[in-house]
C-alpha positions in Angstrom: -2.5 6.8 -2.4 -3.7 3.5 -3.8 -5.3 3.6 -7.2 -5.4 -0.1 -8.2 -8.3 -2.1 -6.9 -8.9 -5.8 -6.6 -12.4 -7.1 -7.2 -13.1 -10.1 -5.0 -16.0 -12.3 -4.5 -16.8 -13.9 -1.1 -19.8 -15.9 -0.2 -21.9 -14.5 -3.0 -21.1 -10.8 -2.3 -18.8 -8.7 -4.4 -16.6 -6.1 -2.8 -13.7 -3.8 -3.8 -10.6 -3.4 -1.7 -7.4 -1.5 -2.5 -4.6 -3.8 -3.6 -1.6 -3.9 -1.3 1.8 -5.5 -1.5 1.5 -6.4 2.2 -0.7 -6.5 5.2 0.8 -6.1 8.6 -1.3 -7.3 11.5 -0.5 -5.3 14.7 0.6 -1.7 15.3 3.1 -2.3 18.1 6.8 -1.6 17.8 7.6 -4.6 15.4 4.5 -3.9 13.2 5.4 -0.2 12.9 9.1 -1.1 12.1 7.9 -3.6 9.5 5.7 -0.9 7.9 8.6 1.5 7.6 11.1 -1.1 6.4 8.7 -2.5 3.8 7.7 1.0 2.6 11.4 1.8 2.2 11.7 -1.3 -0.1 8.9 0.2 -2.2 6.1 -1.9 -0.9 2.6 -0.5 -0.3 1.5 -1.9 3.0 -1.6 -1.7 5.3 -1.3 -2.0 9.0 -4.3 -3.5 10.8 -4.7 -3.1 14.6 -7.4 -4.6 16.7 -7.1 -1.9 19.4 -7.8 1.8 19.0 -4.2 3.1 19.0 -0.6 2.2 18.3 1.3 0.4 21.0 -1.8 -1.0 22.7 0.1 -3.6 24.6 2.5 -1.0 26.0 -0.4 1.0 27.3 -1.6 -1.9 29.4 1.7 -2.5 31.3 2.1 -1.1 34.8 3.0 2.5 35.1 6.5 2.1 36.7 7.7 -0.2 33.9 11.0 0.8 32.2 12.7 -0.8 29.2 15.4 -3.3 30.2 17.4 -2.3 27.1 19.0 1.1 26.9 17.7 4.0 24.8 20.5 3.7 22.2 19.5 0.1 21.5 15.7 0.5 21.7 14.9 2.8 18.8 13.1 1.6 15.6 14.5 1.9 12.1 15.0 5.4 10.9 14.3 7.1 14.3 16.4 6.8 17.4 14.8 7.4 20.8 15.0 11.1 21.8 18.3 12.1 23.5 16.4 13.7 26.4 14.9 10.3 27.4 16.6 8.6 30.3 19.0 5.7 29.6 16.1 3.3 30.3 12.9 4.9 29.0 9.6 4.4 30.8 6.5 2.8 29.6 4.9 6.2 29.0 7.9 7.4 27.0 7.8 4.2 24.9 4.1 4.9 24.1 4.9 8.5 23.2 7.8 7.3 21.1 5.6 4.9 19.2 3.0 7.6 18.6 5.7 9.9 17.3 7.2 7.2 15.1 3.8 6.5 13.5 3.3 10.2 12.9 6.8 10.8 11.5 6.5 8.0 9.0 2.9 8.6 8.2 1.8 5.1 9.3 -1.9 5.2 9.6 -3.1 1.9 10.9 -6.7 0.8 10.4 -7.7 0.8 14.1 -10.4 -1.4 15.7 -10.0 -3.9 13.0 -9.7 -7.5 14.0 -8.5 -10.1 11.5 -10.6 -13.2 12.0 -9.2 -15.4 9.3 -6.3 -15.6 6.7 -6.6 -17.8 3.7 -4.9 -18.2 0.3 -6.6 -17.3 -3.0 -4.0 -18.4 -5.7 -1.1 -16.0 -5.2 -2.6 -13.7 -2.7 -3.6 -13.8 1.0 -7.1 -12.8 1.9 -7.5 -11.3 5.4 -11.1 -11.4 6.6 -11.5 -8.4 9.0 -14.2 -6.9 11.0 -14.6 -4.3 8.2 -14.0 -6.2 5.0 -11.7 -8.7 3.3 -8.3 -7.4 2.3 -5.9 -9.1 -0.1 -2.1 -9.0 -0.5 0.7 -11.3 -1.6 2.6 -10.8 1.7 1.2 -10.9 5.3 3.1 -10.2 8.5 1.4 -11.8 11.4 2.4 -11.5 15.0 5.7 -9.6 14.7 6.9 -10.0 18.2 10.3 -10.5 19.9 11.6 -14.0 20.2 10.2 -15.7 23.3 7.2 -13.3 23.6 4.0 -14.7 25.0 1.4 -15.6 22.4 -2.3 -15.3 23.4 -4.5 -18.2 22.4 -6.0 -16.4 19.4 -2.5 -15.7 17.9 -1.3 -19.2 18.6 -4.4 -20.6 16.8 -3.7 -18.4 13.7 0.0 -19.5 13.8 -1.0 -23.2 14.0 -3.3 -22.9 11.0 -0.5 -21.2 8.9 2.4 -23.4 9.9 1.7 -25.8 7.0 2.0 -23.2 4.3 4.7 -23.7 1.7 7.9 -21.6 2.2 7.3 -19.9 -1.2 4.2 -18.3 0.2 5.4 -15.1 1.9 3.9 -15.0 5.4 5.8 -14.3 8.6 4.4 -15.6 11.8 5.8 -15.8 15.3 9.0 -14.4 16.7 11.5 -12.3 14.9 13.9 -15.3 15.0 11.2 -17.3 13.3 10.6 -14.6 10.7 14.3 -14.7 9.9 14.2 -18.4 9.5 11.3 -18.4 7.1 12.6 -15.7 4.7 
């Protein structure tokens, strides 16, 4: 439970938002794994998801899709895939796994919340969302596997953030790129 609040002013209006150590944009596998890992490090994080449920991209794939990596290499931190799953889990099993993962680790993304803009305010990032502005010193944007397709909106955010100094913690792009920027 968050007890500290930041008082912010934006465009002449005041609002209050809980302070966070980090904001994670996206409740897919990488976003959920980031939330668990960051919490394990003692960070208070908020997960924002523009869709209405975890693993939204997985839900849009075709029904017969199966993972191309085996079950033993596909689990997220702290929770292997169930042993009763086949060697190559299906799309539906992946969705179920993501739901179970979020439940087990009590990750409660803020659903139907689109981030329209990220900007710096001294030492914190301000994320303008469809609900309010949220601030944190760390932002994880577009946590996706190396080589993943970017939609135009994500690429535009990435381009605006590429010129930030390396001492400003923000992680954009592929997992490889996240590693390179830390």
